[in-house]
N, C-alpha and C positions, 0 to 999 in steps of 0.2 A: 504494500500500500504506500503510495507516494503522493506528493503534491501534484495535482493535475489541472487545477482551475486557474484562470479561465480555460476551458476546453479548446484545444487547437482543432481547427476545422479539418485539416489534412490527417486522415487516419494513418498514413504511412510516414508521417514526420517523426523522426527519432525524439525520444525524451530529452529535453534540453536542460532541465534543472530538477532538483529533488526537493526544493522548497523555494520560498519566495526570493531568497537571497543566494542560494548555492547552485552554481552551474554544474552540469555534468561534464567532467573532463576525462581525458584518457586514463587518469589515475583512479577514477571512481570505480570501485569494485562492486559487481553485482552480488546480491545475496541469493543463494540457491535454497529454495524451500521445498521440502519433500513432505507431502501430506496424503493421507488416505481419505477417500471420499465416503461420507456417510451414505447409508442406503438411499436416502431421499435424493441425493445427487445422482446415484446410479440409476434410480428410477427415472429421473428427469432426463438423463442421457438416453435412456431407452425410448422415452416419449419423443425426444427430438428426432431420433432415428425413424420412428413411425411417422412423424409429421413430414419429414423430408421424403420418405417413400410415397406417402399419399400425394404430396405435391408433384413428384415425378410422374405419378400415374394419372392424376386428374387435372392438373393445371394446363391450360391451353398455351399454345405457342406465343400468344399475345403477351403473356406474362414472362415466360421463360426467355424470350428474345428481346424483351424490353431493355433498351440501353439505360443503365442506371449504375449507381455505385453500390448497389446492394449485392450481398452474397446470396447464394442459393438458399441458405438457411434463413436469411432475412425475408426473402420473398415467400418462402414456405410458411413462415410464422404469420405473415399478414394474410396469405391465402387461407390458411387454416382458421384464422380468426374470423374471416368472412364466412367460411363454410359452417362454423359453429355458432354464429351470431343468433341470439334468441329474441331479438327485437324487443328487448326490455330496457333499452337506454340508447343514448346517442353514440355515434362513432366519430372520433376525432383522429385526424391524420395530420399531425403537426410536424412540419419539416418534410414536405412531400418532394422537394426538389423538382424534377421534371415529370414526376408522376409514377415512379416505380412502386412505391408503397400503395398509392391510390389504385392503380390498375390491379394490383394483387388482391386488395380488399374487394374490389368490384367483381372480379372473376370468382373470388371465393363466395361472394353473395349470390352470384348467378348459379353456383353449384349447390347452394344452400337449399334443402328441401322445404324450408319455411318461407322462402322469399315469395313464391307465387301467392300464398295466402295473405301476404302482407304488402302487396303491391301498392296499396294506398299510402304506405309509409316511406317509400323510396325517394320521393321528391326531396332533394337537398339533404338526404340522410347523412352523408359524410361531410363533416365540417373540416375543411382543408385549410391549414395555416402554412404560410411561408412568406419570408421577406422578398423572395424572388430577386435577390440582388447578387450581382457578380462581384463579390467582395474578396475573392481570394484567387490566386493564380491557378490552383488546381481545378476550381470550378470552371474557369475560362477554358482551360485545356480540355476538360471533359466535354464541354459544349461544342467547342470547335472540332474535336475529333469525331463526335457522334452526329453533329448537324452541320456538315461542311457547306451546305447551301445557304446557311443563315449567317448573319453578321452579328458578332458579339464583341463587347468591349468591357474592360474593367469599369465598374461603377454603373453598368447598364442593368437592364432587367431581362430575365428569361421567362417572364410570366406567359407571354404569348406561346412559347414552346410547350409549356405545361398545358395550356388551353387547347392547343392543336392536338396534342397527344391524347387528351381525354375528351375530345369533342363529341365522340359517339356516346359518351356516358355523362354529358354535362348535366342532365336533369337530376342525376343522383348526387351531385356535388354542390355544396354551399362553400364557395371560394372566398376565403378571408385573407386577402393579400395585405402585407404590411407588418408592422411591429406587433407581435403577439401580446406584448405588455399593454399596448393601447387597445387592441381589439378585444382581448379578454374572452370570457365565456359567459355571455349575458343570459343564456337560457335558464340556468339554474336547474336543469334537468339531470337526472342520473346519467352517468357515462358508462356504457357497457364495454366499449373498446377504446382504448386510449393509446394510440401510437405516438411515441415521442422521439423525434430526431432533430430537435432544434435547440437543445440546451448547450449553446456554444459560449455563453457568458453567465456569470453569477446572477445578474439581475433577471435574466430570462429564466434560469433554473428556479429562482425564488418565485417568480410569477407563476410558472407552471405548477409548482408544488402547491401554492396557495389556491 
């Protein structure tokens, strides 16, 4: 366990410091920890395996081939959440980027046996939050590599890319672009699925928890 906040956006960036004042240097020695997993972690590992197997079997190509920064396990988790949704609360997809988590949820819902009987609840069901701002080099690189026919620049927005990617399912989405701290969650309704991938700074993390 080490000091990691504010969270760095690039998941592949090496750890640069071990607390607020101490930088990681060539002389910094790692600590090797050996631990045995309790039964509950072993059961969770088995559950993850089942979830990924189900994803590989049931998820359509629209999810598997969607260009995103998600792992197969990430997509499988969102897809499974949609498949098992009970229509007992809202769905929040916070930090959707170009729509990888959103399309996984939607295709999961399309495979959900309860969806047909709850068709009247699908309008704007998924509350989608993102700043949609190109505020880091790795975001710009990803967009340029996956959408070569579009023009992107640092400080610009990629909201239109998300909207085009999810145009077919726009009726199921309540798009809430901008600062999540300012947008908030005004409904006050219970939340059944809460996907979180936007806690990149302490104020945002605090707002999400509250």
